[in-house]
C-alpha positions as CSV (number, residue, x, y, z in Angstrom):
1,X,25.1,31.6,-20.6
2,X,24.8,29.8,-23.9
3,X,24.4,26.6,-21.7
4,X,21.9,28.2,-19.5
5,X,19.8,29.5,-22.2
6,X,19.8,26.0,-23.7
7,X,18.9,24.5,-20.4
8,X,16.0,26.9,-20.2
9,X,14.8,26.1,-23.8
10,X,15.0,22.4,-23.2
11,X,13.2,22.7,-19.7
12,X,10.4,24.7,-21.4
13,X,10.1,22.2,-24.0
14,X,10.1,19.5,-21.6
15,X,7.5,21.3,-19.4
16,X,5.4,22.1,-22.4
17,X,5.5,18.4,-23.3
18,X,4.6,17.1,-20.0
19,X,2.0,19.9,-19.5
20,X,0.5,18.9,-22.9
21,X,0.7,15.3,-22.2
22,X,-0.9,15.8,-18.6
23,X,-3.9,17.9,-20.3
24,X,-4.6,15.7,-23.2
25,X,-4.3,12.7,-20.6
26,X,-7.0,14.6,-18.4
27,X,-9.1,15.4,-21.0
28,X,-9.0,12.3,-22.9
29,X,-9.7,10.6,-19.5
30,X,-12.6,13.1,-18.4
31,X,-14.1,12.7,-22.0
32,X,-13.7,9.2,-22.3
33,X,-14.8,8.6,-18.9
34,X,-17.7,10.8,-19.5
35,X,-18.5,8.7,-22.8
36,X,-18.1,5.3,-20.8
37,X,-20.5,6.4,-18.1
38,X,-22.8,7.2,-20.8
39,X,-22.4,3.5,-21.9
40,X,-22.8,2.2,-18.4
41,X,-26.0,4.5,-17.9
42,X,-27.4,3.0,-21.4
43,X,-26.3,-0.7,-20.6
44,X,-27.5,-0.6,-17.3
45,X,-31.0,1.0,-18.6
46,X,-31.6,-1.4,-21.0
47,X,-30.6,-4.4,-18.9
48,X,-32.9,-3.4,-16.1
49,X,-35.4,-2.6,-18.7
50,X,-35.2,-6.3,-19.8
51,X,-35.4,-7.2,-16.1
52,X,-38.7,-5.5,-16.0
53,X,-40.0,-7.1,-19.1
54,X,-39.0,-10.4,-17.5
55,X,-40.8,-9.2,-14.2
56,X,-43.9,-8.4,-16.3
57,X,-44.1,-11.7,-18.0
58,X,-43.4,-13.6,-14.9
59,X,-46.3,-11.7,-13.4
60,X,-48.5,-12.7,-16.4
61,X,-47.6,-16.2,-16.1
62,X,-48.2,-15.9,-12.4
63,X,-51.6,-14.3,-13.0
64,X,-52.4,-17.3,-15.2
65,X,-51.2,-19.8,-12.9
66,X,-53.3,-18.4,-10.2
67,X,-56.5,-18.5,-12.3
68,X,-55.7,-22.1,-12.9
69,X,-54.8,-22.9,-9.4
70,X,-58.2,-21.4,-8.3
71,X,-60.4,-22.9,-10.7
72,X,-62.8,-25.7,-9.5
73,X,-61.8,-28.4,-12.1
74,X,-58.0,-28.1,-11.1
75,X,-58.8,-28.5,-7.5
76,X,-61.1,-31.4,-8.0
77,X,-58.7,-33.0,-10.4
78,X,-55.9,-32.7,-7.7
79,X,-58.4,-34.2,-5.1
80,X,-59.2,-36.9,-7.4
81,X,-55.5,-37.8,-8.1
82,X,-54.8,-38.2,-4.5
83,X,-57.6,-41.2,-4.3
84,X,-57.4,-42.3,-7.9
85,X,-53.8,-41.5,-9.1
86,X,-52.1,-38.8,-11.0
87,X,-53.1,-40.4,-14.2
88,X,-57.1,-39.7,-13.4
89,X,-56.2,-36.2,-12.1
90,X,-54.1,-35.3,-15.3
91,X,-57.0,-36.3,-17.4
92,X,-59.4,-34.4,-15.4
93,X,-57.2,-31.3,-15.7
94,X,-56.5,-31.8,-19.1
95,X,-60.2,-31.1,-20.1
96,X,-59.6,-27.6,-18.7
97,X,-56.5,-26.4,-19.7
98,X,-55.9,-27.8,-23.1
99,X,-58.2,-25.6,-24.9
100,X,-57.1,-22.5,-23.0
101,X,-53.4,-23.3,-23.5
102,X,-53.7,-23.5,-27.3
103,X,-54.8,-20.0,-27.4
104,X,-52.1,-18.8,-24.9
105,X,-49.2,-20.3,-26.8
106,X,-49.7,-17.4,-29.1
107,X,-49.5,-15.1,-26.4
108,X,-46.0,-16.2,-25.1
109,X,-46.9,-19.0,-22.9
110,X,-44.7,-21.9,-23.8
111,X,-45.6,-24.6,-21.1
112,X,-48.0,-25.5,-18.1
113,X,-47.3,-27.9,-15.6
114,X,-49.7,-29.0,-12.7
115,X,-47.8,-30.9,-9.6
116,X,-49.6,-32.6,-6.9
117,X,-49.1,-32.2,-3.3
118,X,-46.0,-34.7,-3.3
119,X,-44.3,-32.5,-6.1
120,X,-45.0,-34.9,-9.0
121,X,-46.2,-33.7,-12.0
122,X,-49.9,-34.8,-13.1
123,X,-50.3,-32.7,-16.2
124,X,-48.1,-31.1,-18.6
125,X,-48.7,-29.0,-21.8
126,X,-45.9,-28.0,-24.2
127,X,-42.9,-29.8,-22.8
128,X,-43.8,-33.4,-24.3
129,X,-42.5,-35.0,-21.1
130,X,-42.7,-38.9,-20.7
131,X,-44.7,-40.2,-17.8
132,X,-41.9,-40.7,-15.4
133,X,-39.9,-37.7,-16.4
134,X,-38.4,-35.5,-13.8
135,X,-38.3,-31.8,-14.4
136,X,-36.4,-29.1,-12.9
137,X,-39.6,-27.1,-12.3
138,X,-40.4,-29.7,-9.4
139,X,-37.8,-27.8,-7.2
140,X,-39.7,-24.7,-7.2
141,X,-43.0,-26.5,-6.9
142,X,-41.7,-27.9,-3.9
143,X,-40.6,-24.7,-2.7
144,X,-44.2,-23.2,-3.3
145,X,-45.6,-26.3,-1.5
146,X,-43.5,-26.0,1.6
147,X,-44.1,-22.1,1.8
148,X,-47.7,-22.1,0.5
149,X,-46.8,-18.7,-1.1
150,X,-47.0,-17.7,-4.8
151,X,-43.7,-17.2,-6.8
152,X,-42.4,-16.1,-10.0
153,X,-38.7,-16.0,-11.1
154,X,-36.4,-16.7,-13.9
155,X,-34.4,-19.9,-13.9
156,X,-32.9,-22.7,-16.2
157,X,-35.6,-25.3,-16.4
158,X,-36.5,-28.1,-19.1
159,X,-35.9,-25.9,-22.0
160,X,-33.5,-23.5,-20.8
161,X,-33.8,-20.4,-19.4
162,X,-37.6,-19.8,-18.3
163,X,-39.7,-17.3,-16.7
164,X,-42.3,-19.0,-14.7
165,X,-45.3,-18.2,-12.3
166,X,-46.1,-20.6,-9.5
167,X,-49.4,-20.8,-8.0
168,X,-50.6,-22.8,-5.0
169,X,-53.7,-24.8,-5.3
170,X,-56.0,-25.2,-2.3
171,X,-56.5,-28.9,-3.0
172,X,-52.6,-29.4,-2.4
173,X,-50.7,-28.7,-5.4
174,X,-48.8,-26.3,-7.7
175,X,-49.8,-24.8,-11.0
176,X,-46.5,-23.7,-13.0
177,X,-47.1,-21.4,-16.1
178,X,-43.7,-20.8,-18.1
179,X,-42.3,-18.8,-20.9
180,X,-38.9,-20.2,-22.4
181,X,-36.2,-17.2,-23.0
182,X,-35.2,-18.7,-26.3
183,X,-33.0,-17.2,-28.9
184,X,-36.2,-16.4,-31.0
185,X,-37.8,-14.6,-28.0
186,X,-34.4,-12.5,-27.2
187,X,-34.5,-11.7,-31.2
188,X,-38.1,-10.3,-30.7
189,X,-37.1,-8.5,-27.5
190,X,-34.1,-7.0,-29.4
191,X,-36.3,-5.9,-32.1
192,X,-34.4,-3.1,-34.3
193,X,-32.3,-1.9,-31.5
194,X,-28.4,-1.9,-31.8
195,X,-27.9,-3.9,-28.8
196,X,-27.4,-7.5,-28.3
197,X,-28.5,-9.9,-25.5
198,X,-27.4,-13.2,-23.9
199,X,-28.8,-15.1,-21.0
200,X,-26.4,-17.4,-18.9
201,X,-27.5,-20.0,-16.3
202,X,-26.2,-20.4,-12.9
203,X,-23.1,-22.3,-14.0
204,X,-22.3,-19.5,-16.6
205,X,-23.1,-21.4,-19.8
206,X,-24.8,-19.4,-22.3
207,X,-28.1,-20.6,-22.9
208,X,-29.5,-17.8,-25.2
209,X,-28.0,-15.2,-27.2
210,X,-28.6,-12.8,-30.2
211,X,-25.0,-12.4,-30.6
212,X,-23.9,-14.0,-34.0
213,X,-20.5,-14.4,-35.4
214,X,-19.9,-15.7,-39.1
215,X,-23.6,-16.6,-39.3
216,X,-23.4,-18.7,-35.9
217,X,-24.9,-17.8,-32.5
218,X,-22.1,-17.3,-29.9
219,X,-22.1,-20.3,-27.5
220,X,-18.8,-19.0,-25.3
221,X,-19.5,-19.1,-21.4
222,X,-19.4,-16.1,-19.4
223,X,-16.1,-14.4,-18.8
224,X,-14.2,-15.7,-15.6
225,X,-14.2,-12.2,-14.2
226,X,-17.9,-11.7,-14.9
227,X,-18.7,-15.2,-13.4
228,X,-16.9,-14.3,-10.3
229,X,-18.4,-10.9,-9.9
230,X,-21.8,-11.6,-11.1
231,X,-22.7,-15.4,-10.3
232,X,-20.7,-15.5,-7.2
233,X,-20.6,-11.9,-5.6
234,X,-24.2,-11.1,-7.0
235,X,-22.8,-7.7,-8.6
236,X,-22.9,-6.0,-11.9
237,X,-20.4,-6.3,-14.4
238,X,-19.4,-3.6,-16.9
239,X,-16.6,-3.7,-19.3
240,X,-15.6,-3.3,-23.0
241,X,-15.4,-6.8,-24.6
242,X,-14.4,-7.8,-28.0
243,X,-17.2,-10.3,-29.3
244,X,-16.9,-10.2,-33.1
245,X,-16.5,-6.4,-32.8
246,X,-15.9,-3.9,-30.0
247,X,-18.9,-3.8,-27.6
248,X,-19.6,-2.5,-24.2
249,X,-21.1,-5.2,-22.0
250,X,-23.2,-5.0,-18.8
251,X,-24.1,-8.0,-17.2
252,X,-26.4,-8.3,-14.1
253,X,-27.4,-11.1,-12.0
254,X,-31.0,-13.0,-12.0
255,X,-31.9,-13.7,-8.5
256,X,-34.6,-15.6,-6.6
257,X,-36.7,-13.8,-3.9
258,X,-34.4,-15.5,-1.5
259,X,-31.5,-13.9,-3.0
260,X,-30.1,-17.0,-4.7
261,X,-28.5,-16.2,-8.1
262,X,-30.4,-18.4,-10.7
263,X,-28.5,-16.8,-13.7
264,X,-27.2,-13.6,-15.5
265,X,-28.3,-11.6,-18.2
266,X,-25.9,-9.7,-20.6
267,X,-26.5,-6.7,-22.6
268,X,-24.0,-5.8,-25.4
269,X,-23.6,-2.3,-26.8
270,X,-21.7,-1.7,-30.0
271,X,-18.6,0.6,-28.9
272,X,-18.2,2.0,-32.8
273,X,-19.2,5.8,-31.3
274,X,-16.7,5.1,-28.4
275,X,-13.8,4.0,-30.7
276,X,-14.4,7.0,-33.0
277,X,-14.5,9.5,-30.2
278,X,-11.5,8.4,-28.7
279,X,-9.6,8.5,-32.2
280,X,-11.0,11.9,-32.8
281,X,-10.2,13.0,-29.2
282,X,-6.5,11.7,-29.9
283,X,-6.3,13.7,-33.1
284,X,-7.5,17.0,-31.2
285,X,-5.1,16.4,-28.5
286,X,-2.2,16.1,-30.7
287,X,-2.9,19.2,-32.5
288,X,-3.5,21.2,-29.2
289,X,-0.3,19.7,-27.8
290,X,1.8,20.8,-30.9
291,X,0.6,24.3,-30.4
292,X,1.2,24.4,-26.9
293,X,4.6,23.0,-27.4
294,X,5.4,25.8,-29.9
295,X,3.9,28.5,-27.5
296,X,5.8,27.0,-24.5
297,X,9.2,27.1,-26.6
298,X,8.5,30.6,-27.6
299,X,7.6,31.9,-23.9
300,X,10.8,30.2,-22.6
301,X,13.1,31.6,-25.2
302,X,11.8,35.1,-24.4
303,X,12.2,34.3,-20.5
304,X,15.3,32.8,-21.2
305,X,16.7,35.9,-22.9
306,X,15.3,38.3,-20.5
307,X,17.0,36.2,-17.3
308,X,20.2,35.9,-19.4
309,X,20.4,39.6,-19.9
310,X,20.0,40.2,-16.3
311,X,22.5,37.3,-15.4
312,X,25.1,39.1,-17.8
313,X,24.6,42.3,-15.4
314,X,25.4,40.5,-12.4
315,X,28.2,38.6,-13.9
316,X,29.9,42.0,-15.1
317,X,29.3,43.3,-11.4
318,X,30.7,40.1,-10.0
319,X,33.7,40.4,-12.5
320,X,34.5,43.8,-11.2
321,X,34.0,42.7,-7.6
322,X,36.5,39.9,-8.2
323,X,39.1,42.2,-9.3
324,X,38.9,44.4,-6.2
325,X,36.6,47.2,-7.2
326,X,33.7,47.8,-4.4
327,X,32.6,50.8,-6.0
328,X,30.3,48.6,-8.3
329,X,26.4,49.0,-7.7
330,X,23.9,47.1,-9.5
331,X,20.5,49.0,-10.2
332,X,17.0,47.3,-9.8
333,X,16.6,44.1,-11.7
334,X,13.2,43.3,-10.7
335,X,11.4,41.6,-7.9
336,X,12.2,38.0,-8.9
337,X,15.3,35.8,-7.8
338,X,17.6,37.7,-9.9
339,X,16.4,41.0,-8.7
340,X,16.7,39.6,-5.0
341,X,20.2,38.6,-5.7
342,X,21.2,41.8,-7.5
343,X,19.9,43.7,-4.2
344,X,21.6,41.2,-1.7
345,X,24.9,41.6,-3.9
346,X,24.4,45.5,-3.4
347,X,24.1,45.3,0.3
348,X,27.0,42.8,0.5
349,X,29.2,45.1,-1.5
350,X,28.1,48.3,0.5
351,X,28.6,46.7,4.1
352,X,32.0,45.3,2.6
353,X,32.8,48.5,1.2
354,X,32.2,50.4,4.5
355,X,34.0,47.7,6.4
356,X,37.0,48.0,4.4
357,X,37.0,51.9,4.5
358,X,37.0,51.5,8.2
359,X,39.9,48.9,8.2
360,X,41.8,51.3,5.7
361,X,41.7,54.0,8.3
362,X,42.6,51.8,11.2
363,X,45.5,50.4,9.2
364,X,46.7,54.0,8.6
365,X,46.4,54.5,12.3
366,X,48.2,51.3,13.1
367,X,51.1,52.1,10.6
368,X,51.8,55.5,12.2
369,X,51.9,54.1,15.5
370,X,54.2,51.2,14.7
371,X,56.6,53.8,12.7
372,X,56.4,56.1,16.0
373,X,57.0,52.9,18.2
374,X,59.9,52.0,16.1
375,X,61.7,55.5,16.1
376,X,60.9,55.6,20.0
377,X,62.7,52.0,20.3
378,X,65.6,53.5,18.0
379,X,66.0,56.6,20.3
380,X,65.4,54.3,23.7
381,X,68.3,52.1,22.2
382,X,70.6,55.2,21.6
383,X,69.9,56.6,24.9
384,X,70.7,53.5,26.9
385,X,73.9,53.0,24.6
386,X,75.1,56.3,25.5
387,X,74.3,55.7,29.1
388,X,76.4,52.4,29.0
389,X,79.4,54.3,27.5
390,X,79.2,56.6,30.4
391,X,78.7,54.0,32.8
392,X,81.9,52.3,31.3
393,X,84.2,55.6,31.4
394,X,83.2,56.0,34.9
395,X,84.1,52.4,36.0
396,X,87.6,53.0,34.4
397,X,87.9,56.4,36.4
398,X,87.0,54.6,39.7
399,X,89.3,52.0,38.8
400,X,92.0,54.3,38.6
401,X,91.0,56.3,41.5
402,X,91.0,52.7,43.5
403,X,94.6,52.0,42.2
404,X,95.9,55.3,43.3
405,X,94.5,54.9,46.6
406,X,95.9,51.6,46.9
407,X,99.4,52.7,46.0
408,X,98.9,55.8,48.7
409,X,98.0,53.3,51.4
410,X,100.9,51.2,50.5
411,X,103.1,54.4,50.7
412,X,101.8,55.4,53.8
413,X,102.4,51.8,55.2
414,X,105.8,51.9,54.0
415,X,106.4,55.3,55.7
416,X,105.0,53.7,59.2
417,X,107.3,51.0,58.8
418,X,110.3,53.2,58.0
419,X,109.6,55.6,60.8
420,X,113.4,55.2,62.0
421,X,114.4,56.6,58.5
422,X,112.1,59.4,58.4
423,X,114.7,62.0,59.2
424,X,116.9,61.0,56.3
425,X,113.5,60.8,54.0
426,X,112.2,64.2,55.0
427,X,112.9,65.7,51.6
428,X,111.5,62.7,49.7
429,X,108.4,62.6,52.0
430,X,107.8,66.3,51.4
431,X,107.8,65.5,47.5
432,X,105.6,62.5,47.8
433,X,103.2,64.4,50.3
434,X,102.7,67.3,47.6
435,X,102.4,64.4,45.1
436,X,99.8,63.0,47.1
437,X,98.2,66.2,47.6
438,X,97.9,66.7,44.0
439,X,96.8,63.0,43.2
440,X,94.0,63.7,46.1
441,X,92.8,66.6,44.3
442,X,92.8,64.9,40.9
443,X,90.8,62.3,42.7
444,X,88.3,65.0,44.0
445,X,88.2,66.2,40.1
446,X,87.3,62.4,39.2
447,X,84.9,62.2,41.8
448,X,83.1,65.4,41.0
449,X,82.9,64.2,37.3
450,X,81.7,60.8,38.7
451,X,78.9,62.7,40.4
452,X,78.3,64.7,37.3
453,X,78.2,61.3,35.2
454,X,76.0,59.7,37.5
455,X,73.7,62.5,37.5
456,X,73.4,62.4,34.0
457,X,72.9,58.5,34.3
458,X,70.0,59.6,37.0
459,X,68.4,62.0,34.5
460,X,68.8,59.6,31.8
461,X,67.1,56.7,33.8
462,X,64.3,59.3,34.7
463,X,63.6,60.1,31.0
464,X,63.8,56.6,30.0
465,X,61.4,55.9,32.7
466,X,59.0,58.5,31.2
467,X,59.7,57.0,27.7
468,X,58.9,53.6,28.8
469,X,55.6,54.9,30.6
470,X,54.6,56.5,27.0
471,X,55.5,53.5,25.4
472,X,53.3,51.3,27.6
473,X,50.4,53.6,26.9
474,X,51.2,53.5,22.8
475,X,51.4,49.5,23.2
476,X,47.9,49.5,25.2
477,X,46.6,51.7,22.1
478,X,48.1,49.2,19.7
479,X,46.4,46.4,21.7
480,X,43.2,48.1,21.4
481,X,43.5,48.8,17.8
482,X,44.6,45.2,17.0
483,X,41.3,44.2,18.9
484,X,39.4,46.3,16.6
485,X,41.1,44.8,13.7
486,X,40.2,41.4,14.9
487,X,36.5,42.2,15.4
488,X,36.5,44.1,11.9
489,X,38.1,40.7,10.5
490,X,35.5,38.5,12.4
491,X,32.8,40.6,10.8
492,X,34.4,40.4,7.4
493,X,34.6,36.7,7.7
494,X,30.9,36.6,8.6
495,X,30.1,38.5,5.9
496,X,32.3,36.5,3.4
497,X,30.3,33.5,4.9
498,X,26.8,35.1,4.2
499,X,28.0,36.0,0.7
500,X,29.3,32.7,-0.1
501,X,26.0,31.2,1.2
502,X,24.0,33.6,-1.2
503,X,26.5,32.8,-4.1
504,X,25.7,28.9,-3.4
505,X,22.1,29.9,-3.4
506,X,22.3,31.6,-6.9
507,X,23.9,28.6,-8.1
508,X,26.2,28.7,-11.4
509,X,25.5,32.6,-11.4
510,X,27.2,32.9,-8.1
511,X,30.1,30.9,-8.5
512,X,32.3,34.0,-9.4
513,X,31.0,36.0,-6.4
514,X,31.6,32.8,-4.3
515,X,35.2,33.0,-5.4
516,X,35.4,36.6,-4.2
517,X,33.9,35.8,-1.0
518,X,36.6,33.0,-0.5
519,X,39.3,35.6,-0.9
520,X,37.7,38.0,1.3
521,X,37.5,35.5,4.0
522,X,40.9,34.4,3.8
523,X,42.2,38.1,3.9
524,X,40.0,38.4,6.9
525,X,41.6,35.5,8.4
526,X,45.0,36.8,7.9
527,X,44.0,40.2,9.1
528,X,42.7,38.5,12.4
529,X,46.1,36.4,12.5
530,X,48.1,39.3,12.1
531,X,46.0,41.4,14.6
532,X,46.4,38.4,17.2
533,X,50.2,38.5,16.9
534,X,50.4,42.3,17.2
535,X,48.3,41.9,20.2
536,X,50.1,39.2,21.6
537,X,53.4,41.2,20.8
538,X,52.0,44.4,22.3
539,X,51.2,42.3,25.4
540,X,54.9,40.6,25.7
541,X,56.3,44.4,25.2
542,X,54.1,45.7,27.8
543,X,55.2,42.9,30.2
544,X,58.9,43.4,29.0
545,X,58.6,47.2,29.3
546,X,57.1,47.0,32.9
547,X,59.9,44.8,33.9
548,X,62.3,47.5,32.4
549,X,60.5,50.1,34.3
550,X,60.9,48.4,37.5
551,X,64.7,47.8,36.9
552,X,65.0,51.5,35.7
553,X,63.4,52.3,39.2
554,X,65.7,50.1,40.9
555,X,68.7,51.6,38.5
556,X,67.5,55.2,39.6
557,X,67.6,54.2,43.3
558,X,71.1,52.7,42.7
559,X,72.2,55.8,40.8
560,X,70.9,58.1,43.7
561,X,73.2,55.7,46.1
562,X,75.9,55.9,43.8
563,X,75.6,60.0,44.1
564,X,75.5,59.7,47.8
565,X,78.4,57.6,47.8
566,X,80.5,59.7,45.4
567,X,79.7,63.1,47.6
568,X,80.8,60.9,50.7
569,X,83.9,59.9,48.7
570,X,84.5,63.5,47.9
571,X,84.1,64.5,51.6
572,X,86.6,61.8,52.5
573,X,89.1,62.9,49.7
574,X,88.8,66.4,51.2
575,X,89.5,65.0,54.4
576,X,92.6,63.1,52.7
577,X,93.8,66.3,51.2
578,X,93.7,68.0,54.6
579,X,95.4,65.2,56.1
580,X,98.1,65.2,53.4
581,X,98.2,69.0,53.7
582,X,98.8,68.5,57.6
583,X,101.3,66.0,56.7
584,X,103.3,68.2,54.6
585,X,103.1,70.6,57.4
586,X,104.5,68.2,59.9
587,X,107.1,67.2,57.4
588,X,108.3,70.8,57.5
589,X,107.8,70.8,61.1
590,X,109.8,67.0,61.5
591,X,112.7,68.3,62.6
592,X,111.3,69.6,65.7
593,X,108.1,67.3,66.0
594,X,109.9,63.7,65.3
595,X,108.1,62.5,68.2
596,X,104.9,62.8,66.8
597,X,105.9,61.3,63.3
598,X,104.4,58.0,64.2
599,X,101.3,59.1,65.4
600,X,100.4,61.1,62.1
601,X,101.7,58.5,60.2
602,X,99.1,55.9,61.8
603,X,96.5,58.4,61.2
604,X,97.3,58.7,57.6
605,X,97.4,55.1,57.3
606,X,93.8,54.8,58.9
607,X,92.5,57.5,56.6
608,X,94.1,55.9,53.5
609,X,92.3,52.5,54.5
610,X,89.0,54.4,54.8
611,X,89.7,56.0,51.2
612,X,90.4,52.7,49.8
613,X,87.2,50.9,51.0
614,X,85.3,53.9,50.0
615,X,86.5,53.6,46.7
616,X,86.0,49.7,46.3
617,X,82.3,50.4,47.5
618,X,82.1,53.1,44.5
619,X,83.6,50.4,42.2
620,X,80.7,47.9,43.2
621,X,77.9,50.5,42.7
622,X,79.5,51.3,39.4
623,X,79.5,47.4,38.1
624,X,75.9,47.2,39.6
625,X,74.9,50.3,37.4
626,X,77.0,49.0,34.3
627,X,74.6,45.3,35.0
628,X,71.6,47.4,35.0
629,X,72.7,49.3,31.9
630,X,73.3,46.3,30.0
631,X,69.8,44.8,30.8
632,X,68.4,48.3,29.6
633,X,70.5,47.8,26.3
634,X,69.0,44.3,25.6
635,X,65.6,45.5,26.4
636,X,65.7,48.4,24.1
637,X,67.3,46.3,21.4
638,X,63.9,43.8,21.7
639,X,61.9,47.0,21.8
640,X,63.3,48.4,18.5
641,X,62.9,44.8,16.8
642,X,59.5,44.7,18.0
643,X,58.8,48.1,16.7
644,X,60.4,47.2,13.1
645,X,58.5,43.9,12.9
646,X,55.1,45.6,13.8
647,X,55.9,48.4,11.3
648,X,56.3,45.9,8.6
649,X,53.4,43.9,9.6
650,X,51.3,47.3,9.5
651,X,52.6,48.2,6.0
652,X,51.6,44.7,4.9
653,X,47.9,45.0,6.1
654,X,47.8,48.9,4.6
655,X,48.9,47.5,1.3
656,X,46.5,44.4,1.3
657,X,43.7,46.8,2.1
658,X,44.7,49.3,-0.4
659,X,44.0,46.4,-3.1
660,X,40.5,47.2,-2.9
661,X,39.0,50.0,-4.6
662,X,36.1,51.6,-2.3
663,X,35.7,55.2,-3.8
664,X,36.1,56.7,-7.2
665,X,35.3,60.1,-8.8
666,X,32.7,59.0,-11.1
667,X,29.7,56.8,-10.1
668,X,29.5,53.6,-11.6
669,X,26.4,51.5,-12.6
670,X,25.0,48.5,-14.5
671,X,22.3,49.4,-16.9
672,X,19.1,47.7,-16.1
673,X,17.6,45.0,-18.4
């Protein structure tokens, strides 16, 4: 958390500095922009005011030119010049204008020129022109002659930038009255004002100015960017320049009525106030910035302390959660992100606690059912083992009976083949018949025992069938429980995934919770896998037990048939006994009944053959029962192993769930910040 505090403080300082810088910048830019706009307005107003002055001068000059152009003397001189030459015209006009011009020179009129209808000057005053001199003012005269319209304008003439008024004379000529915009005139126009003036011709040359550097007037041409904007595009140019000192320049175009740019007028206002204002503004900005930085650091320090305390509470809760304690509960930590994270953590822990409580109960049920299944498998195995031993014993008895029957049959055959020596062997035959009667009775006893044993086997088979049906029902319940466990594991996995997402959103503070969520997810996946294995084993056991049930039914039928055969054998043995008793009676009467000896012997042989066949049939039935009992023994062994494995897995699941603490006697909480 120390690192988090440092980062918060650092971010507070950075944000404060950025805010101060942005505020200072905006304040400076706004104030300076306002100040600059004030300079713009003042310079533009002064420039346009000078244009109005120039316009007034032009209007005055145009009025004087009109008065000259309308005078009879000028018109007569112009007409006379057409006939007698321009010299005569000039002489006549001179008589009118010279006295007046001397007076006008004190009023700002610098020259007067009169042009004839060819654009040649015939009179001038104030310029000192030679007779054949060509003057720039002739261009304006020709323009007036062509349009026959009076004009006033500012342009570069014979003596620099001039304000002229051009009036058309009815006799076919033009009178031009002009005022030269000289350095001295600009000085007068400036007066005591703090601004300076400059005049530029249409090429950008500075022809007049009040700007003085080191005792000399500035002669540098117009700036390239100003030339491009003013003289080419005919727009205003405003910018801070350094002409001996920082000044704000406003340069506007001087245009003809046709729109042609004939020059430019520049007004330069000292920028000392702007520089001073900018310096003072920067000082104020630094002071305000220092105060805001200190305030920002203080605010972010307290904010970081508040956040770190609440994050400590969340960290403590996550540590307890990581140790498996699901009884942890965070109190309300506010409505900001930390508070929302605490509420989300409480919700996730509550859901996980409820889920694990349910899983714990289900695991206890699974463990109990698996133990019962293990016990049932052991009992089934023991019962089948006893049945197997009984069948083996029965097989031995039947084999003995078969051997005895075969021996008896062989004896009877021997008697039949030795009919001629019956008389001599009567005594021996009597003993043999008595022994046969006893053996037959013993065989009958064994048959009775066989019937009883087979009855026991039948009853055992019925009990085994009943236990198999019960086992099938238990396995179905186990499969259902495994499905529930799988569903719970899927829900646990989804909750763990949601918890990991919330932990990722929490950033560094949610890393511990993310580890816990990952462990819970792994446990849910293991539980899901174990439940799937249990479900698969249960289904396999159900299939195997179904086969066993079918085999038991077949075995039960075979045992019933064995009982029927054993009863039949008993009846046959009773017949044998009666036959042997009859033989004994015959032996006693053999002296008198020797003629019947052969027939009786044949009957005995046939009866013994039947007995032998019956005993062999019983032997085959017993062998079939033995095979069925062997299958039952193998299946019961598999059932016992599956029950034991399921019991072990259920115990592991229960132990894993018991690692989580979901209940406690005392309510636990984290104190709010």
